[in-house]
C-alpha positions as CSV (number, residue, x, y, z in Angstrom):
1,M,-16.9,-33.0,-53.4
2,G,-20.2,-34.4,-54.4
3,S,-22.4,-32.3,-56.7
4,L,-22.3,-28.8,-54.6
5,E,-25.9,-28.6,-54.5
6,N,-25.1,-25.1,-52.4
7,V,-23.9,-23.6,-55.2
8,R,-25.3,-22.1,-58.3
9,V,-23.7,-20.5,-61.3
10,F,-25.7,-18.0,-63.0
11,T,-24.8,-16.1,-66.6
12,Q,-21.3,-15.3,-66.9
13,S,-19.4,-15.5,-63.6
14,A,-22.6,-14.7,-61.2
15,I,-22.0,-17.3,-58.5
16,R,-24.6,-17.9,-55.4
17,I,-23.0,-20.1,-52.6
18,Q,-25.0,-20.9,-49.4
19,G,-23.3,-22.1,-46.2
20,A,-24.7,-25.0,-44.0
21,G,-26.1,-22.3,-41.5
22,G,-27.9,-20.4,-43.6
23,T,-25.2,-17.7,-44.9
24,V,-25.8,-16.5,-48.6
25,A,-22.8,-14.8,-50.4
26,Y,-23.3,-14.0,-53.9
27,F,-19.9,-13.0,-56.2
28,D,-20.5,-10.6,-59.2
29,P,-24.3,-10.9,-59.6
30,F,-25.2,-10.1,-63.4
31,A,-27.9,-10.8,-65.9
32,L,-30.3,-12.2,-63.3
33,N,-33.7,-12.8,-64.4
34,D,-37.1,-11.6,-62.2
35,A,-37.1,-15.5,-60.9
36,E,-33.7,-15.0,-59.7
37,A,-33.9,-11.8,-57.7
38,A,-34.2,-13.4,-54.4
39,H,-33.2,-10.4,-52.2
40,D,-31.3,-13.1,-50.0
41,A,-27.7,-11.9,-50.2
42,G,-26.0,-11.5,-46.7
43,Y,-22.8,-10.6,-48.8
44,V,-22.3,-9.7,-52.3
45,L,-18.6,-9.9,-53.3
46,I,-17.6,-8.1,-56.4
47,T,-14.2,-8.8,-58.1
48,H,-13.6,-6.0,-60.5
49,A,-15.2,-3.0,-62.1
50,H,-16.3,-4.6,-65.8
51,Y,-19.9,-4.0,-66.2
52,D,-20.5,-8.0,-66.4
53,H,-19.3,-8.1,-62.8
54,L,-20.1,-4.6,-61.1
55,S,-24.0,-4.5,-62.2
56,P,-25.9,-2.1,-59.9
57,E,-29.3,-3.6,-61.1
58,D,-28.5,-6.8,-60.5
59,Y,-26.9,-6.1,-57.1
60,A,-30.5,-4.6,-56.3
61,R,-32.1,-7.9,-57.7
62,V,-30.1,-9.9,-55.1
63,A,-29.6,-7.4,-52.1
64,G,-31.7,-6.9,-49.0
65,E,-31.6,-4.3,-46.1
66,N,-28.5,-5.6,-44.3
67,T,-26.6,-7.0,-47.4
68,V,-22.8,-6.2,-47.0
69,V,-20.3,-5.6,-50.2
70,V,-17.0,-6.8,-50.1
71,A,-15.0,-5.4,-53.1
72,P,-11.4,-4.0,-54.1
73,A,-10.3,-0.9,-52.4
74,S,-9.6,0.5,-55.8
75,M,-13.6,0.5,-56.3
76,A,-14.6,2.7,-53.5
77,G,-16.2,5.2,-55.6
78,E,-18.5,2.5,-57.5
79,I,-19.3,0.6,-54.3
80,A,-20.5,3.5,-52.6
81,G,-23.4,3.9,-55.1
82,L,-24.8,0.7,-54.4
83,G,-26.3,1.7,-51.2
84,A,-25.1,-1.5,-49.1
85,A,-25.4,-1.5,-45.5
86,A,-21.6,-1.7,-45.1
87,A,-18.6,-2.2,-47.3
88,H,-15.5,-3.8,-46.7
89,L,-12.7,-2.7,-49.2
90,M,-9.7,-5.1,-49.4
91,G,-6.3,-5.4,-51.1
92,A,-4.7,-8.3,-52.1
93,G,-3.5,-10.5,-49.5
94,E,-5.7,-9.2,-46.9
95,R,-8.5,-11.4,-44.7
96,I,-11.5,-10.5,-42.9
97,E,-13.7,-12.5,-40.8
98,L,-17.4,-11.1,-40.8
99,P,-20.7,-12.9,-39.3
100,G,-20.9,-16.3,-40.9
101,I,-18.2,-15.7,-43.5
102,R,-14.2,-15.5,-43.5
103,V,-12.6,-13.6,-46.8
104,E,-9.0,-13.8,-48.1
105,A,-8.3,-11.5,-50.8
106,V,-6.1,-12.8,-53.9
107,P,-4.7,-10.9,-56.9
108,A,-6.6,-11.3,-60.0
109,Y,-5.1,-10.0,-63.3
110,N,-3.9,-10.9,-66.7
111,V,-0.3,-11.9,-67.7
112,E,-0.9,-13.1,-71.2
113,P,0.6,-10.3,-73.9
114,E,-2.7,-10.3,-75.8
115,R,-4.7,-9.4,-72.7
116,L,-2.6,-7.3,-70.4
117,G,-4.7,-4.2,-70.8
118,M,-7.8,-5.8,-70.0
119,H,-7.3,-6.8,-66.4
120,P,-4.1,-5.0,-65.1
121,Q,-2.1,-5.8,-62.0
122,A,-2.0,-2.2,-61.2
123,N,-6.0,-2.2,-60.7
124,G,-5.9,-4.2,-57.7
125,W,-8.7,-6.3,-58.5
126,L,-9.2,-9.3,-56.8
127,G,-10.1,-13.2,-56.5
128,Y,-11.6,-14.3,-53.1
129,V,-11.3,-17.7,-50.8
130,V,-14.1,-17.7,-48.6
131,T,-15.5,-20.3,-46.0
132,L,-19.2,-20.2,-44.2
133,D,-20.5,-20.8,-41.4
134,G,-17.6,-22.7,-39.7
135,D,-17.1,-25.0,-42.5
136,P,-13.8,-25.6,-43.5
137,T,-14.4,-26.0,-47.3
138,R,-12.8,-23.3,-48.8
139,Y,-14.4,-22.0,-51.9
140,Y,-11.9,-19.7,-54.1
141,V,-13.6,-17.5,-57.0
142,T,-10.5,-16.6,-59.1
143,G,-12.3,-13.4,-60.8
144,D,-11.2,-12.5,-64.3
145,T,-7.4,-13.5,-64.3
146,D,-4.8,-15.7,-66.0
147,Q,-2.8,-18.0,-63.7
148,N,-0.3,-15.9,-62.4
149,P,2.5,-16.0,-59.8
150,D,0.1,-15.0,-57.0
151,N,-2.8,-17.2,-57.9
152,E,-1.2,-20.4,-58.9
153,R,-0.8,-22.1,-55.5
154,V,-3.9,-20.8,-53.3
155,A,-5.1,-23.4,-51.3
156,C,-8.6,-24.4,-51.8
157,N,-11.4,-27.2,-51.9
158,V,-13.4,-25.9,-54.6
159,M,-12.3,-23.6,-57.7
160,F,-14.6,-21.1,-59.9
161,L,-12.4,-20.1,-62.8
162,P,-13.3,-18.3,-66.5
163,I,-12.5,-20.8,-69.1
164,G,-14.0,-18.3,-72.3
165,G,-10.9,-16.9,-73.2
166,T,-10.4,-13.5,-75.0
167,Y,-10.3,-11.4,-71.4
168,T,-9.4,-14.4,-69.4
169,C,-8.0,-18.2,-69.6
170,D,-9.1,-20.1,-72.3
171,A,-10.5,-23.8,-71.7
172,R,-6.5,-25.3,-72.0
173,Q,-4.7,-22.2,-70.1
174,A,-7.8,-22.6,-67.2
175,A,-7.1,-26.4,-66.9
176,A,-3.4,-25.9,-66.7
177,F,-4.4,-23.1,-64.0
178,V,-6.8,-25.5,-62.2
179,N,-3.9,-28.6,-62.6
180,A,-1.6,-26.1,-60.7
181,V,-3.9,-25.2,-57.9
182,H,-5.4,-28.9,-57.7
183,P,-8.3,-28.3,-55.7
184,A,-10.9,-31.4,-55.2
185,A,-13.3,-29.8,-57.4
186,A,-13.2,-27.1,-60.4
187,V,-16.6,-25.3,-61.6
188,P,-15.7,-23.5,-64.8
189,T,-17.3,-19.8,-65.4
190,H,-17.5,-17.0,-68.0
191,Y,-18.5,-19.1,-71.0
192,G,-21.1,-19.5,-73.0
193,S,-22.5,-15.9,-73.3
194,I,-20.6,-12.8,-73.9
195,V,-17.5,-15.0,-74.5
196,G,-16.8,-18.9,-75.1
197,T,-19.4,-21.5,-76.1
198,Y,-20.9,-24.5,-74.1
199,A,-18.4,-26.5,-75.7
200,D,-15.6,-24.9,-73.9
201,F,-16.5,-27.0,-71.0
202,D,-15.7,-30.2,-72.8
203,A,-12.6,-29.0,-73.7
204,F,-11.8,-27.8,-70.4
205,A,-12.7,-30.7,-68.5
206,A,-10.6,-33.1,-70.9
207,E,-7.6,-31.5,-69.7
208,V,-8.0,-31.4,-66.2
209,D,-6.2,-34.1,-64.1
210,P,-8.6,-36.9,-63.7
211,S,-8.2,-37.0,-59.7
212,I,-10.0,-33.2,-59.7
213,A,-13.9,-33.4,-60.2
214,V,-15.2,-30.8,-63.1
215,I,-18.8,-30.1,-62.2
216,R,-21.1,-28.1,-64.7
217,K,-23.1,-25.5,-62.8
218,L,-23.3,-22.7,-65.4
219,E,-27.2,-22.3,-66.0
220,R,-28.3,-21.9,-69.5
């Protein structure tokens, strides 16, 4: 998958992907600085309601007058407060096609006993598989999740997943998740700030199948 020059990963799980036709999608914008306040988002996709994923002030940093939000249906109240041009609320398994982007909603939840209360399946929180501007590349942003029966066989080319542990997969569990899905490339997130350290990247990369490219994109 090369170096994914069209992708940036900011703090935590904040991701920006730009399509070949110029469509810009952000996922969970958080802790952006003034230089990153581009107001260039065509779409902002929110995975769940925790403050480091739904951040109204960071939404405002990337949004413009025509920004469209995609979010879990369970978050209708929180999303209404963002003042987006439009919002599409999704449930697991649903698909939508919007100008420049196709979105598939994937369940995101914990199964490990020590964190069942952090991202419960009942909350209806999501990850997303997107394609941009007609390019067939499938980008899977998992959200805060463990590997579970609903996401371990997602078809994708590039997978973004948390590796920092405590609230989500740790480096070893994340590597097992990637190996099960087997994308062409994996980009770890959710480490090096609130939870996890930069050393988690090396621990993760060491256990990923060598046929899968592990790409470091988190910006320090």
